[in-house]
N, C-alpha and C positions, 0 to 999 in steps of 0.2 A: 792818429794812432790806428793800428790794425785791430779793429773791434771784432772779436771772435765770438762774443756772446750776445744774445738778444738783449734789447734795452731793458726789458723787464721780464719777470717770471710769467710763464703762461698761466691763463686763468685756471682756477681750480676745477671748473666744469669742463675744461677742454678735453680732458681724458676720460670724462665720465661716460661718453658714448661707447657702446659695445661694437667693436669692429666686426665686420662680417654680417651684421644684421641687414644693412642696406648697402646696395652696390652704388658707390659713388662714381664720379667720372673717371677716376684713375683705374677703377676696376672695369668699367664699361669700355673705355677707349684708351688702353694703356699706352700704345705707341703715340697716338696723337697728343695725349696729355703730357707724356715725357718730353716730346718735342716742344710743346708750349712751355713746360717748366724750364727746359734748357734755354730757350730764347728769353724768357723772363729773367732768369738769373744772369744771363749775359748782359741784358740791358741794365739790370741793377748794378752789376760790377762796373759798367762803363759810366753810367750816368748819375749814380748816387754815391755819396760819401758821408762819413760820419763826422759829427761836430763834437766839440767838448760838451760833456754832460749827457752823453748818449743821445744826442739829437742827430737827425738825418737831414740832408739837404741835397739838392741837385747840384751836380758838378758843372761848373762853367766849362764851355768847350775849350777855352784857352788854358784850362788847368789839366787837360787830358794828358796822361803819361803815355806817350806813344810806345815806349819800351814795354809797358805793362799790357798793352792791348793784345799781343799774341798770347800772353799767359791767360788773360781774361777769356779770350776766344776759345782756347784749348779747354779751360776749366768748364765753361758753360756748355760747350759742345759735348764734352765727355758725359755730362749728366744724362744725355739721351740713351746711353747704354747702361744705365745704373741697374737695370734688371738682369740683362744678359751677362754683364761682366762687372758685378758690384765691387769686387776687391780691386780690380784694375782701376775703376773710376775713383775709388777712395785713394789709391796711390797717386793718381794724377792730381787730385785736389790737394793732397798733402804736399806734393812736390811744388805745386803752384804757391801754396802758402809759405813754404820755406823760401822760395825764390823772392817773394814779396815782403819778407820780414823787414828788410832795411827800409822799405817805403812806409808811408803813413796814409791815413785817411782812406782806407779801402775796406770793402766788406767781403774779403776773401773767405772769412769764416762761414758765410752763409752756405756756399756749395759744400764745404766740409761737413757741416751739420747734416745736409741732405744725403751726402755720400755715406756718412756713418750709419744713419738709419737704413739706407739701402743695403749696406754690407750686412747688417744684422738680419734684415728681412729676406734677402734673396741669395746670400752666399751659403754654401754648404758648411757643415761643421769642419773646421780645420784651424790650424794655428794662425793663418793669415788674417782672419777677422780680428781676433784679440790683439795681434801685433799692430794692426792699423789703429786700433783704439789706443794702444799705449803710445804710438807715435803722435796721435792727435793730442793726447794728454801732455806729452812733452812739449809739443809746439805751443799749445795754449799757455802753458806755464812760462815758457821763455818769452812769448809775445807779451803777456800781461806784465810780467816782472820787468821786462825791458822798458815798459812805459810807466814803471813804478806804481802799478795798480796794487791795491791792498790784497792781502792773502785771502780775505773773504771772497773777493771777486774771482781770484784764481780757483778757489775751491768750488765756487758756483759754476765756473766755466768747465771744470773737470766733471762735475756732476751732470751737467747738461750733455757733455760729449759722451760719457759712458751711458747715461740714461737713454739717449736716443738709440744708440746701438743695441742696448738691452731690450728696449721696447720692440724694435724691429725683430730681434731674435725671438722674443716671446710670441709675436704674431706668426712667425715662421713655424715655430714648434706647435702652435695651436692649429695651424692649417695642416701640418703633417699628421697631428693626432686625428683631426677631422677626416682626412683622407684615409687613414688607417681604419677608422670606424666605418666609413663607407665601404671599404674593401671587405671588412669583416662581415658587414651586413649583407653585402652581395654574395659572399661565400656561404653565409648562413641561409640566404634565400635559395641558392643552388642546392644546398644540402636538403632543405625542406622539400624542394620540388622533387629531388631524387627519391627521398623517402616516401613522398606521396605517390610517385610513379610506382615504386615497389609495392606499396600497399594496394594500389589499384590493380597492378598486375596479379597480386596474390588473390584479390577478390575475384578477378576475371577467371583465374585458374580454378578457383573453388566452384564458381558457378558453372563454367563450361565443363569441367571434368566430371562433376557430379551429374548434371543433367544429361550430358551427351552419353555418359556411361550407361545411365538408365535407359535412354532411348536406344542405344546400340543393342543392349541385351534384349529389350522388348522387341525390337525390329527383327533380331535374329530368331527369337522364339516364334514370332508370327510367320516369318518366312519358312521355318521348318514345318510348322503346322499346316501352312497353305500348301507346301509341297506334298505332304502326306495326303492331303485331301484330294489330290489329283484334279479331276474335272468336276467333282461334287461341290456342294456348297461350302463356303469357308467356315471352319469350326468357330464356335462361340469364343473359345479361348484365344484364337488368333485375332478376332475382332476386339476383344478386351485389350490384348497386347497393343494393337494398333491405336486404340483409344488412349492407352497410357503414353504411347510415344507422342501423340498429339498434345496431351496435357503437359508432359514434361517440356516439350518444345515451347509451349506458351509460357510456362513458368520461367524457362531460361531466358526468353525474350523479355519478360517482365523484369527480371533481376538485372539483365544487361541494360535495360532502359533506365533502371534506377541508378546504376553506376554512372551512366552517361548524364543523368540528371544532376548528380553530384558534381560532375565536371563542368556543367553549365548551370550554375545556380541562378543565373539571371532569367531563366525561363519563367513564364507566368502561368504555368499549367497546374498550380497548386503545390508545387514543391515535390521532392522525392519522398517515396514511402519510407517508413521506418526500417532500419536494418533488422535482420532476424536476430533472435536471441535464444536462450535456453528454453523459453516458453514455447518455442516452435519445434523443439525436438520431437514431441509426439507426432506432429504432422510429418516431420522428416522420416520418422520410423514407418509411418503408413505408406509413404512413397516407396521406401525400400521394400517393404513387404509386398507391394504390388508387383515387384519384379521377380518374386519367388524366393527371396531371402527371408527366413524366419527371424524376426527381431524381437528380443525380449528386453523390455525397459525396466530399470530399477532406479526410480527417481526419488531420492530422499528429499527432505525439506531443505530447499536452498535459500540462502539469505536474499531478502528483497533489496531493491535499490542498488543493484550491482552497477559499477561503472560501465558505461556503454561499451568500452573497448573489451573489458573482461567478458561481458555478456556475449558480444559478437565473436570474439576469438574462441570462446568455449564452444559455441554453436558450430563454428567452422571446423574445429578439430573433430567434433563428432561427425559432421558431414563428410569430411575427407576420409575419416576412418571407415565409415560405412560404405563410401564410394570404393575404397580399396577392397573391402569385402566383396562387393558386387563384381569388381573387375577381376579379382584374382581367385576368389573362391567360387563365385558364380551362383546362379539360382540353385536352390536346394540346400545351401549352407545355412547354418544357424549362427546368429550373432547376439551376444549379450552386451547391453549398454548399461553401465552403472554410473550414476552421478550422485555425489554426496559432498557436503561441506564439512570440513574437519580442520580444526586448528588454524583458522584464518585463511583457508585456501579451499579451492574446489578441486576435487579428485574426479578425474574422468577415466573410465576404463572401458575399452571396446575390444572384445575378443570374439574370435570365430573359431569354428571347429574344422574349417577347411574341407567340409564334406560336400561342397557343391559340385556342379557339373563342369566347371572350368578349372583347369590346373593352374596353380600359381607358378610363374616362371622361376626357375631355379636361381637365377642371378638377381632376382628381386626379393627373395625371401628374407634377406637380412636388412631390408629397408634402405639399401644404398642406391637403388635405381629409381629414376623418375623424380618429380618435384613434389609429390604429395606429402611424403613423410618429412622432407626438408622444409616445406612450408609449414607443416604442423609444428615442427620443432622451433622454427623461427618465431612463430606466434607465441609459443610458450616462453621463449627466452626474452621476447620483448616485454612480457609481463613480469619478468623476474622469476619465472617458474622453470619446470623441467618437463621433458617428454622422453619416454623410453618406448621403443618399438622394436619388435623382433619376433621370430617364429616361436611357437610354443613347443615344448618337448613332445607332447602327445599329438601334435598336428595342429594346424591352424596358425593364427597370428594374434598378437596381443599388442595393444597400444594403451599406455598409461601416461596420463598428464597430471601435473600438480600446478594449479594456477593460483597465485595469491589474489585475494579479493580486496586488498587495500586500495586506497585512492578515493577520490571524491565520487559519490554516486552521480549517475547521469541525470 
C-alpha cells in the first residue's frame, strides 16, 4: 500500500527544542544538505518499501518497478530546489503521488511531507501554499481509504500534513519578525547616532561661539589700545585684554578636549571632566565682565539634585544668551541675568540694554539669524519647555526660558 504517514507519532520531546538557538547543518550548509537530502530520499524511494503493519524492508532488485523509476528520480531531485521554489517542488511531489496511487508498497509520502514543510517555511504568503495543503489532504484521504484504512488513521494523516506546513509557516513568520526587529534596532541605532551628533554639534557650537566671541572682542580691544599707544609702551589694559584672550583660548581647548573625551570613552586618562551646570553661572558672569559687559546676577534658591540634562541645558542657554550680548551689544552694555525656580520649572531671563559699542545687525534683532537662538530654543523644547527671544521696546534684547525640572536627578 502507499504509506503516506510515518509509522508512529514523533516523540513528544522532538519539538521541544527552540529553532534558531543553534545553527544546525541545514543552516550552515543549506545547498550541500539539500543535495544530500534529495539523494537520500531518492535512495529510500528506490530501495525501501513498506510492509503490512507499518514495517519497512529493503526492496529486492527483482521487484523494482522500472516505470516508477523516472517518477522517483524527478521527485527526489526536485527536493534540491525546495528553498528556491518550494511551491513548485510541492506540486511535483503531489503529481508524483497522484501518478503512483494505483501502485503499492512505496514511500512516496515521504517527499510530500518534506515538500509541505518547505512550502510553509520558504514560500511567501499566497493562495498557492494552502491550495497545496488541501491537495495533499485530498490525496492522503483517497490513498488511505482506497486501502481501507480506518478513519482514525486518515485523520492522523491529515493532521500530520497540515501540521508540517503550519510548523514551517510559523518558523517563517518568526524569522520575518526577527528580521523586522533587527531592522528596527538598526534604524533606532541610526536615530540615536544622529541625535548624539546633533547634541555634540550643539555643544561644540556653544563652546566655540562663546569662547571665540570673547577672544575676538578682547583681541580687538587690545589691538585698538596698542594702535593708540604708537611707539610707546603697551598700555596695561591691552596687556590684560591679551591675557584674557589667552585664558579664554585655554578654556576653549579644555572644553573641546572634554567633548572629544566623551567621544573616546576608552581613554585611560582619568575620564572626562564634569559638564558645567548652573553652579558655574557666577564664573561665567565673571568671564563676560572681563570683556567689558556689566553683568548683574539675580540667583534665587534653585532646587538641588537637578537632572544632569536640565542643569547643563540651563547653563548653555545662559551662556549663549550672554554670548549674544557680547557679540551684538558689545563692551559697555549692561546685562541682567535672573534665575529662579517656580511651579516645578526653572525660569531663566537674560536681558541687555543694547548700550554697548557694537551695533546689533538689523536683520538679527528678531532672533531669526544665526544658530544661537535656534540652539537655545531646541534645548528648551527637548526638555518640554519654552523659550522666547526678541528685541525690547526700549532697546536691547530679551531672552526668557521656562525649563521643567521633572525627571530623575543625575
